[in-house]
C-alpha positions as CSV (number, residue, x, y, z in Angstrom):
1,X,-0.1,-0.1,0.1
2,X,1.2,3.5,-0.8
3,X,0.7,6.3,1.6
4,X,0.7,10.0,0.8
5,X,1.2,11.8,4.2
6,X,0.5,15.4,4.9
7,X,2.0,17.8,7.3
8,X,-1.0,17.5,9.7
9,X,-0.7,13.8,10.1
10,X,3.1,14.4,10.3
11,X,3.0,16.6,13.0
12,X,0.5,14.9,15.1
13,X,2.6,11.8,15.1
14,X,5.9,13.4,16.1
15,X,4.5,15.6,18.8
16,X,2.8,12.7,20.1
17,X,-0.5,14.0,20.0
18,X,-4.0,12.2,20.6
19,X,-4.1,10.5,16.8
20,X,-0.5,9.8,16.7
21,X,-0.8,5.9,17.3
22,X,-3.4,5.5,14.3
23,X,-1.2,7.6,12.2
24,X,1.8,5.5,13.0
25,X,-0.2,2.3,12.3
26,X,-0.9,3.3,8.6
27,X,2.8,4.4,8.1
28,X,3.9,1.1,9.6
29,X,1.6,-0.9,7.1
30,X,2.8,1.3,4.0
31,X,5.3,-0.2,1.5
32,X,5.8,3.3,0.4
33,X,5.4,6.8,1.9
34,X,5.4,9.7,-0.5
35,X,5.0,13.5,0.1
36,X,5.3,16.5,-2.1
37,X,8.4,18.6,-1.6
38,X,6.0,21.2,-0.1
39,X,5.7,19.1,2.8
40,X,9.2,20.4,4.2
41,X,8.0,23.9,4.3
42,X,4.6,23.0,5.6
43,X,6.1,20.9,8.5
44,X,8.8,23.5,9.2
45,X,6.1,26.3,9.4
46,X,3.8,24.1,11.5
47,X,6.9,23.6,14.0
48,X,7.4,27.4,14.0
49,X,3.8,28.1,14.9
50,X,4.0,25.7,17.8
51,X,7.1,27.5,18.9
52,X,5.9,31.2,18.4
53,X,2.4,30.6,19.7
54,X,2.7,27.7,21.9
55,X,6.1,28.1,23.4
56,X,7.5,25.0,22.4
57,X,11.2,24.8,23.1
58,X,13.3,25.4,19.9
59,X,15.3,22.0,20.5
60,X,12.0,20.0,20.4
61,X,10.9,21.7,17.3
62,X,13.9,20.9,15.5
63,X,13.8,17.2,16.8
64,X,10.2,17.3,15.5
65,X,11.2,18.5,12.1
66,X,13.8,16.2,11.7
67,X,11.6,13.3,12.7
68,X,8.8,14.5,10.4
69,X,11.0,14.8,7.6
70,X,12.1,11.3,7.8
71,X,8.6,9.8,7.4
72,X,8.4,9.9,3.6
73,X,10.6,7.4,1.7
74,X,10.0,9.7,-1.4
75,X,9.7,13.3,-2.0
76,X,7.8,14.1,-5.4
77,X,9.1,17.3,-7.0
78,X,6.6,20.0,-6.8
79,X,7.5,21.4,-10.3
80,X,6.4,18.1,-11.7
81,X,2.8,18.2,-10.0
82,X,2.3,22.1,-10.6
83,X,0.2,21.9,-13.6
84,X,-2.1,19.0,-12.7
85,X,-2.4,20.6,-9.0
86,X,-3.3,24.0,-10.5
87,X,-6.0,22.4,-12.5
88,X,-7.2,20.5,-9.7
89,X,-7.3,23.4,-7.2
90,X,-9.2,25.5,-9.8
91,X,-11.9,22.7,-9.9
92,X,-12.3,22.0,-6.4
93,X,-11.8,25.5,-5.1
94,X,-9.3,24.1,-2.7
95,X,-5.8,25.8,-2.0
96,X,-3.2,24.6,-4.4
97,X,-1.1,23.5,-1.0
98,X,-3.9,20.8,-0.5
99,X,-4.1,20.1,-4.1
100,X,-0.6,19.0,-4.2
101,X,-1.2,16.0,-1.7
102,X,-4.3,15.1,-3.9
103,X,-2.6,14.7,-7.1
104,X,0.2,12.8,-5.6
105,X,-2.3,10.3,-4.2
106,X,-4.2,10.2,-7.2
107,X,-1.2,9.8,-9.4
108,X,0.0,6.7,-7.2
109,X,-3.5,5.4,-6.2
110,X,-2.3,6.3,-2.7
111,X,-4.2,6.3,0.5
112,X,-4.1,10.0,1.8
113,X,-3.2,10.4,5.4
114,X,-4.4,13.6,6.9
115,X,-6.0,15.2,9.9
116,X,-7.6,17.8,7.9
117,X,-11.4,17.3,7.7
118,X,-12.1,19.4,4.7
119,X,-9.1,17.9,2.8
120,X,-10.6,14.5,3.5
121,X,-14.0,15.6,2.1
122,X,-12.5,16.9,-1.0
123,X,-10.5,13.9,-1.5
124,X,-13.4,11.6,-1.3
125,X,-15.4,13.5,-3.7
126,X,-12.2,13.0,-5.9
127,X,-12.5,9.4,-5.5
128,X,-9.2,9.5,-3.6
129,X,-9.0,6.9,-0.7
130,X,-8.4,8.4,2.7
131,X,-7.0,6.8,5.8
132,X,-9.2,6.6,8.8
133,X,-7.4,8.0,11.9
134,X,-10.0,8.0,14.3
């Protein structure tokens, strides 16, 4: 099974938040874990928010970034997904950031691993499989 992991799921896992165990199970069962290159910026920005708004210490944020960036086996080049991503974002009226994950999931018939309920809904409407983490 191929899993496309997004930043919300990765951050939940590495910070050992409530749904971490369910996320870990999906990743352990995966034969191949993918993410768009955008994942790096999104994880880094999420950890900046945890530091800036929640006071998470810098060293814990840095460790979390390292751990999250180690989750994907492969990063897809965003420039190779851009045109298809734009088309899907325009069609679904969703941010292109989200559409990168949708396109990657669709291209590889992958299971989308995200905690974003809105993104899950759009994925299902696009016949993209979504991991259950509840």
